[in-house]
C-alpha positions in Angstrom: -11.1 -21.2 -18.6 -11.1 -22.0 -15.1 -11.3 -25.1 -13.5 -9.9 -26.9 -17.3 -7.8 -29.9 -17.1 -5.7 -29.6 -21.0 -2.8 -31.4 -20.1 0.2 -31.1 -21.9 0.5 -32.6 -25.3 2.9 -36.2 -25.0 5.4 -35.4 -28.0 4.9 -36.8 -31.1 8.3 -37.1 -34.2 10.5 -34.2 -34.3 9.8 -32.9 -30.4 5.8 -31.5 -31.9 2.9 -32.0 -28.9 0.5 -34.0 -29.7 -3.4 -34.2 -29.5 -4.7 -35.9 -26.4 -8.0 -35.5 -24.0 -9.6 -32.8 -23.1 -7.5 -30.3 -24.7 -9.2 -27.4 -24.8 -10.7 -25.2 -27.4 -9.0 -26.9 -30.3 -11.8 -27.8 -31.9 -12.3 -24.2 -32.9 -8.4 -23.7 -34.2 -7.5 -23.8 -37.6 -5.1 -26.7 -37.3 -3.9 -29.5 -35.0 -0.1 -27.8 -33.9 0.1 -25.2 -31.4 -0.1 -21.7 -31.6 3.4 -21.2 -30.2 5.6 -23.2 -30.1 9.0 -22.8 -27.9 11.9 -25.1 -28.7 14.8 -24.9 -26.0 14.6 -21.6 -25.3 17.7 -18.5 -24.0 18.5 -15.1 -23.3 21.8 -14.3 -21.6 22.6 -11.2 -21.5 26.8 -10.2 -20.4 27.8 -8.2 -17.3 31.2 -7.3 -18.1 33.3 -7.2 -14.5 35.8 -4.1 -13.4 37.1 -2.4 -17.2 39.2 -4.9 -17.6 37.3 -7.6 -17.2 35.9 -10.6 -19.3 32.2 -10.0 -19.0 30.6 -12.9 -18.1 26.4 -14.0 -18.6 23.1 -13.6 -16.4 20.6 -16.9 -18.1 18.2 -14.9 -17.7 16.3 -17.7 -19.7 18.2 -21.5 -20.1 17.1 -23.8 -22.3 13.1 -23.2 -22.1 10.9 -25.7 -24.3 6.9 -25.6 -23.7 3.6 -24.0 -26.3 0.2 -22.6 -27.1 -2.9 -23.8 -28.4 -5.0 -21.6 -28.9 -7.8 -21.0 -26.6 -5.8 -21.8 -23.8 -3.7 -20.3 -20.9 -0.4 -21.3 -19.8 0.1 -19.8 -16.6 3.5 -18.9 -16.4 5.0 -18.6 -12.0 7.4 -18.2 -10.5 9.5 -15.8 -7.4 10.7 -11.9 -8.7 12.9 -12.6 -10.9 13.7 -16.1 -12.0 13.2 -14.6 -15.4 9.1 -15.0 -15.9 9.2 -12.3 -18.4 11.8 -12.4 -20.0 10.5 -15.3 -21.3 7.4 -13.8 -22.6 8.6 -11.1 -24.0 11.3 -13.5 -26.1 8.7 -15.7 -27.0 7.1 -12.9 -29.7 10.7 -11.1 -29.9 10.3 -8.5 -27.9 13.6 -8.8 -26.6 16.3 -11.5 -29.3 16.8 -14.5 -28.5 20.1 -15.6 -28.0 19.5 -19.3 -28.1 16.4 -21.4 -29.2 13.3 -21.8 -31.8 10.2 -19.9 -31.9 7.5 -21.1 -33.8 4.2 -19.1 -34.6 2.0 -21.1 -35.8 4.1 -23.8 -37.7 6.2 -20.4 -38.9 10.0 -19.5 -37.5 10.2 -16.4 -35.7 14.1 -17.3 -35.2 15.0 -16.4 -39.5 11.9 -14.2 -40.4 13.3 -11.4 -41.9 12.0 -8.2 -40.2 9.5 -7.0 -43.0 7.8 -10.8 -42.6 8.3 -10.6 -38.6 6.7 -7.1 -39.2 3.4 -8.0 -40.1 3.3 -11.2 -38.0 3.5 -8.9 -34.6 -0.1 -7.8 -35.4 -1.0 -11.6 -35.1 1.5 -11.2 -31.1 0.4 -8.5 -28.8 1.6 -8.1 -25.0 -0.8 -6.4 -21.9 2.2 -5.1 -19.5 1.7 -4.8 -16.5 1.8 -1.8 -15.0 -1.6 0.2 -16.3 -0.3 3.7 -15.4 3.8 3.4 -17.5 2.4 1.4 -20.7 0.5 3.8 -22.1 1.7 7.1 -22.9 0.5 9.9 -21.4 0.6 12.7 -24.5 -2.1 10.4 -26.4 -5.4 10.0 -26.4 -7.0 6.5 -25.5 -8.6 6.9 -29.6 -4.9 7.5 -30.3 -3.3 4.9 -28.0 -6.0 2.0 -29.4 -6.5 3.1 -33.0 -2.3 2.9 -33.6 -1.4 -1.0 -34.4 -4.4 -0.5 -36.8 -3.5 2.5 -37.9 0.9 0.8 -38.6 -1.2 -2.7 -39.9 -3.9 -0.5 -42.1 -6.4 -2.9 -41.3 -9.2 0.0 -42.0 -9.9 1.9 -45.6 -11.2 4.6 -43.6 -10.5 7.3 -41.0 -14.2 6.5 -40.0 -13.4 2.6 -40.2 -10.4 2.8 -38.1 -13.2 5.3 -35.0 -15.4 2.6 -35.5 -13.1 0.2 -35.0 -12.0 1.6 -31.6 -15.2 1.9 -30.3 -15.9 -1.4 -31.4 -13.0 -3.0 -29.2 -13.6 -0.4 -26.1 -17.2 -1.6 -26.1 -15.3 -5.3 -25.8 -13.9 -4.7 -22.5 -16.3 -2.6 -20.9 -15.4 1.3 -22.0 -17.7 3.9 -23.5 -16.8 4.5 -27.3 -17.5 8.4 -25.9 -13.6 8.0 -23.7 -12.0 7.7 -26.5 -10.9 11.3 -26.8 -9.9 11.4 -23.2 -5.9 10.2 -21.3 -4.7 7.8 -19.2 -4.6 10.1 -16.6 -8.1 11.1 -16.4 -9.2 7.2 -15.7 -8.7 4.6 -12.7 -6.8 2.1 -13.1 -8.3 -0.9 -13.6 -10.0 1.2 -16.1 -5.9 2.3 -17.7 -5.1 -1.8 -18.0 -8.9 -3.2 -19.8 -7.3 -0.1 -22.3 -3.8 -1.8 -22.4 -6.4 -4.8 -23.1 -8.0 -3.0 -25.8 -4.8 -1.9 -27.5 -3.8 -5.3 -28.0 -7.4 -6.2 -28.7 -7.2 -3.9 -32.2 -5.8 -5.8 -34.0 -7.6 -8.6 -34.0 -4.8 -10.5 -32.7 -3.8 -15.1 -31.8 -2.0 -14.5 -29.4 -1.0 -12.2 -25.8 1.2 -12.0 -23.6 -0.2 -11.0 -20.7 3.2 -10.3 -18.2 1.8 -9.9 -14.6 -2.2 -8.1 -16.2 -3.7 -7.7 -12.3 -0.5 -7.1 -10.2 -0.5 -3.4 -10.0 -4.9 -3.3 -9.3 -6.4 -3.6 -6.1 -8.0 -7.3 -5.5 -11.9 -6.4 -6.5 -10.4 -4.4 -10.4 -8.0 -8.0 -10.4 -11.7 -9.9 -10.2 -12.9 -8.4 -13.0 -10.0 -8.1 -15.4 -9.6 -12.3 -15.0 -13.3 -12.2 -16.1 -12.8 -9.7 -19.2 -9.8 -11.6 -20.0 -11.9 -16.0 -19.8 -15.2 -13.8 -21.7 -12.8 -12.5 -24.9 -11.0 -16.0 -24.7 -13.6 -17.5 -25.3 -15.5 -15.2 -27.5 -12.0 -15.4 -29.9 -10.2 -18.3 -29.0 -6.8 -16.4 -28.6 -4.0 -18.6 -26.6 -2.8 -16.8 -23.5 1.0 -16.6 -22.0 -0.5 -15.5 -18.2 2.5 -14.7 -16.0 2.2 -14.0 -12.7 3.8 -14.2 -9.3 0.2 -14.8 -7.7 -0.1 -18.5 -7.3 -4.1 -18.1 -7.0 -4.2 -16.3 -9.4 -2.8 -18.2 -12.1 -4.3 -21.3 -10.8 -7.7 -19.7 -10.9 -7.5 -19.0 -15.3 -4.6 -20.8 -15.9 -5.4 -24.7 -18.2 -1.7 -25.5 -18.3 0.8 -24.0 -15.3 4.3 -23.9 -15.6 6.9 -23.1 -13.1 10.5 -21.2 -13.8 13.5 -21.0 -11.8 16.1 -19.0 -12.0 15.7 -19.2 -16.2 14.6 -23.0 -15.9 11.1 -24.6 -16.2 10.8 -27.0 -13.1 6.9 -27.9 -13.4 4.9 -28.4 -15.7 1.3 -30.4 -16.7 -3.2 -29.6 -15.9 -3.0 -26.8 -13.7 -5.2 -29.3 -11.7 -2.7 -32.0 -11.0 0.8 -29.3 -10.8 -1.5 -27.0 -7.9 -2.6 -30.0 -5.6 0.4 -32.6 -6.3 3.1 -30.5 -6.6 6.1 -32.7 -7.5 8.3 -30.6 -7.4 9.9 -28.7 -3.9 10.0 -25.5 -5.8 6.0 -25.8 -5.6 5.8 -27.3 -2.4 7.6 -24.1 -0.7 5.9 -21.8 -3.5 1.8 -23.0 -2.5 2.3 -23.7 1.2 4.2 -19.9 1.9 1.1 -18.6 -0.2 -1.4 -17.2 2.8 -4.7 -18.1 2.4 -8.3 -16.9 4.0 -8.3 -16.3 6.9 -12.0 -17.3 8.4 -11.6 -15.2 11.4 -11.1 -12.9 10.0 -13.8 -11.3 7.5 -11.4 -8.7 5.6 -8.4 -10.0 5.0 -6.5 -12.6 2.5 -4.0 -13.1 4.8 -3.6 -16.0 7.2 -1.8 -18.2 9.2 -2.0 -21.4 8.2 -1.6 -22.7 4.4 -4.5 -24.0 2.4 -4.5 -27.9 4.0 -4.5 -25.9 7.3 -0.7 -26.3 8.2 1.9 -23.3 9.8 3.0 -21.6 6.5 6.6 -22.4 5.1 8.4 -19.6 3.8 11.2 -21.0 0.9 14.5 -20.4 3.3 17.3 -18.5 1.6 18.0 -16.3 -2.0 18.1 -17.2 -5.3 21.6 -17.8 -6.1 23.2 -15.5 -8.6 21.7 -16.1 -12.6 25.5 -14.9 -13.3 27.1 -18.5 -11.8 23.8 -20.5 -11.3 24.4 -24.0 -9.7 26.1 -27.1 -10.8 23.3 -29.6 -11.4 19.9 -28.6 -10.7 19.9 -25.3 -10.1 17.6 -25.8 -6.9 19.4 -27.9 -4.8 20.9 -25.1 -2.4 17.4 -23.7 -0.8 16.0 -28.3 -1.0 15.8 -29.6 2.0 15.3 -32.6 -0.4 18.9 -32.4 -2.4 20.7 -35.1 -2.0 25.2 -34.5 -2.3 26.1 -35.5 -5.4 23.8 -36.1 -7.1 21.2 -33.0 -7.4 24.8 -30.9 -7.1 26.2 -32.3 -9.7 23.5 -33.9 -12.8 21.6 -31.5 -14.4 17.4 -33.0 -13.9 15.7 -33.1 -17.3 11.8 -32.1 -17.6 9.8 -35.6 -17.8 6.6 -37.2 -16.8 6.6 -39.2 -13.3 3.7 -41.0 -14.5 4.1 -42.1 -18.7 0.9 -40.0 -20.5 0.2 -38.0 -17.0 1.5 -35.0 -19.1 2.9 -34.0 -16.0 6.8 -33.1 -16.0 9.5 -32.1 -13.5 13.3 -31.7 -13.4 13.5 -33.3 -10.0 16.1 -36.5 -8.8 13.2 -36.6 -5.7 10.3 -35.4 -6.5 7.4 -35.8 -4.1 5.1 -38.5 -5.1 2.6 -39.5 -2.7 
């Protein structure tokens, strides 16, 4: 999974992505269309100002379009509060979108009646960030992992259900004898494996991984990432991998989408986004990233960026999502902002080089 350069597909008729060379895992797909195709998705939360004030809205997600193929990982990265988790949950209707359309395997989830949506949920799962809070402490591992099997009636008998739970536990590196234990009896890494097992138990086609390793130690992070890679290669599931850790996202993803204040500002092949960094925000994120320090074997922090330059911390705080800036949402913090242009006109997400599948929403992108 890592190191692939899948590239973003150029648009075909009706806005649907077309196939392009180098796309991962599409040979295993039942169809060439994207597994998940999100179109102009927005999620607004009303906020009332005082007892008699008019409500305003938090623009958690603002007109986002992306897709994920079978067997592909799209990494979603950005600062805390930029809307990553909301986008991930809205894309499978765990959060109801305000506007936009969600196509899953060609079917419109936003127009789907509740009974049909319940049946479709077997194919869309989520792994949560917190391995401590996402598992019911009163349920055994057998009950946690087997809950989806029971809801979707995937086993004919109780014995079949138990066999399915045992099988999925083996897949994630846990012993079936553990299924009678409760979550508090496991380490953080083991709990996250239980969360992954719960998602895999119903044989999904797509999984949202919402910061799945951020609460874990580095050594355990590596184990979980390797596990997800192995499972994806084996089962050809599509992944939306959400993280604020650029190093992890660059490693696990085929493509990367960079999100700022509810919008995607850069998207393309993982190698191109992590190396070319056309958008000033993308560049600032990578330049602020701590790197290994050769003089301190046990440290993951370092005083220099990957290119040997001093680390640069992005200045200022993100603007209010209730009152986003006019024009480009990044312009108040952007060193390349042009008055009268960037603070007035909204840039669209477009390819700088036609056919590159690397898109950026910026009036003055870095091009070297």
